[in-house]
Every structure is written in structure tokens, then in C-alpha cells.
C-alpha atoms as one frame of an Amber mdcrd trajectory, in Angstrom:
protein
  10.701  22.426 -44.699   7.677  24.107 -43.171   5.512  21.016 -43.689   8.190
  18.897 -41.983   8.050  21.119 -38.908   4.262  21.006 -38.747   4.323  17.193
 -39.011   6.969  16.908 -36.325   4.999  19.147 -34.001   1.772  17.296 -34.738
   3.449  14.030 -33.730   5.544  15.328 -30.869   2.865  17.206 -28.916   0.448
  14.195 -28.616   3.403  11.893 -27.830   4.606  14.117 -25.015   1.022  14.434
 -23.631   0.541  10.724 -23.744   3.871  10.031 -22.027   3.028  12.576 -19.350
  -0.367  10.980 -18.671   1.094   7.473 -18.517   3.900   8.649 -16.234   1.367
  10.316 -13.867  -0.819   7.229 -13.731   2.030   4.848 -12.963   3.783   7.120
 -10.452   0.638   7.568  -8.330   0.808   3.868  -7.507   4.030   4.394  -5.602
   2.664   6.983  -3.141   2.621   5.774   0.478  -0.656   5.730   2.287  -0.306
   6.625   5.918  -4.018   6.836   6.636  -4.690   3.100   6.645  -6.659   1.628
   9.519  -7.193  -2.000  10.591 -10.776  -3.195  10.365 -10.508  -6.906  11.172
  -8.016  -9.755  11.287  -7.846 -13.548  11.495  -5.032 -16.040  11.907  -4.857
 -19.346  10.046  -5.341 -22.556  12.132  -1.606 -23.324  11.955  -0.660 -19.791
  12.927   1.502 -19.106   9.880  -0.750 -16.585   8.052  -2.479 -13.453   9.283
  -5.289 -12.171   7.084  -6.276  -8.576   7.769  -8.827  -6.140   6.359  -8.066
  -2.438   6.041  -9.742   0.835   5.263  -8.377   4.176   4.167  -9.431   6.739
   6.746  -9.055   9.673   4.313 -11.934  10.798   2.159 -10.285   9.731  -1.150
  -8.152   6.941  -2.457  -7.536   3.257  -2.231  -4.643   0.963  -1.438  -3.256
  -1.741  -3.686  -0.585  -3.410  -1.526   1.967  -3.100   1.208   5.616  -3.661
   1.925   7.075  -5.032   5.109   9.735  -2.621   6.266  10.679  -4.802   9.227
  13.879  -5.832   7.463  13.684  -9.421   8.611  13.647  -8.260  12.252  10.451
  -8.457  14.180   8.048  -6.711  14.558   6.481  -6.159  11.143   6.401  -2.587
   9.962   3.933  -2.218   7.083   3.882   0.583   4.451   0.853   0.778   2.195
   0.691   2.072  -1.369  -1.955   3.829  -3.437  -3.584   2.325  -6.431  -2.349
   3.209  -9.905  -4.320   5.670 -11.955  -4.641   8.824  -9.996  -5.961  10.103
  -6.690  -9.309   8.325  -6.499  -8.760   5.455  -8.914  -9.845   2.029  -7.746
  -7.717   0.203 -10.341  -6.122  -2.719  -8.491  -7.651  -1.700  -5.158  -7.628
  -4.238  -2.309  -8.716  -4.056   1.252  -7.813  -7.616   2.366  -4.177  -8.750
   2.691  -2.229 -11.721   3.940   0.979 -11.629   5.966   3.196 -14.607   6.616
   3.916 -15.105  10.234   6.757 -16.752  12.104   6.590 -18.186  15.635   8.809
 -15.343  16.814   6.560 -12.519  15.506   5.343 -10.252  18.210   3.691  -7.134
  16.714   2.479  -5.448  13.561   2.709  -1.755  12.994   1.230   0.508  10.237
   3.159   3.534   8.826   1.997   6.949   9.943   2.388  10.470   8.473   5.124
  11.562  10.907   7.464   8.859   9.518   6.884   6.579  12.439   4.732   3.544
  12.933   1.679   2.759  15.050   1.106  -0.533  16.791  -2.107  -2.091  15.365
  -1.748  -5.748  16.442   0.198  -7.437  19.222   0.732 -11.111  20.025  -0.244
 -12.094  23.536   2.869 -13.752  25.035   0.810 -16.150  27.207  -1.981 -17.212
  24.824  -0.355 -16.593  21.434  -3.476 -14.750  20.261  -3.228 -11.606  18.164
  -5.049  -8.670  19.643  -5.427  -4.947  19.035  -3.665  -2.892  21.719
């Protein structure tokens, strides 16, 4: 009976530790990054795709992707997410992204710490060019 307990503990402790580490590494990839800044952008010749480069303005961390929280309505409201693997992991890190554009799109906002959004790009109504405000 005593040997059974020792074996069970010897198996359970590493299993719990392993699951905890895996859980931490996966969950970190779902943290929102509100310190993302726009570096550069370009629009495809046909105007249907905007490619933009970003940087994290904080001292640590990387981004892996974004979600458009615009809900189908314009303007685009982008939330960015941390990479998987912990605070300063570069696993899956990206700094260049593409966003599909429609003719009716007018602005692109990035999520900010206060729960709001900041305007980072705006479409000029007269020329159709995308510019920083």
C-alpha cells in the first residue's frame, strides 16, 4: 500500500507540473497587447489589402496576431495578442500583418490600455490614400 502511494505521488507531481507549465505557455498567447504602434503601411495596387508593420512599444514581448473588433461595421478596430510561451517569448512572433479592405473602409484603430481605441490610419475622402492622422 505504501509503495502504491509513492508511485502515485511520483507520477502525479510531474504530471501536475507539466500541465501547469503547458497551461501557462498557452494562456500567455491570449493576452491582449495594448502597446502596439504602427511603423509603416502600404496598400495593394487594387486597394483591397493593407499591409502594415508594427512594433511593441513596451520593453518586453512580441505580438503574434490581431483580431478585428469592428464587428463588420467600419472602421476597423484591431486588438493584438501576445506570442505563446511566456512574457518575452518570440515563438510565432510577427511584426507585419495584412488587413482586407473594402471600398467603404474609412479608418483603422489600435486597442489601448484604457479599453478604448486610438486612430492610427485614416482614408482621405478626396484622394482615397491611407494616411496617419
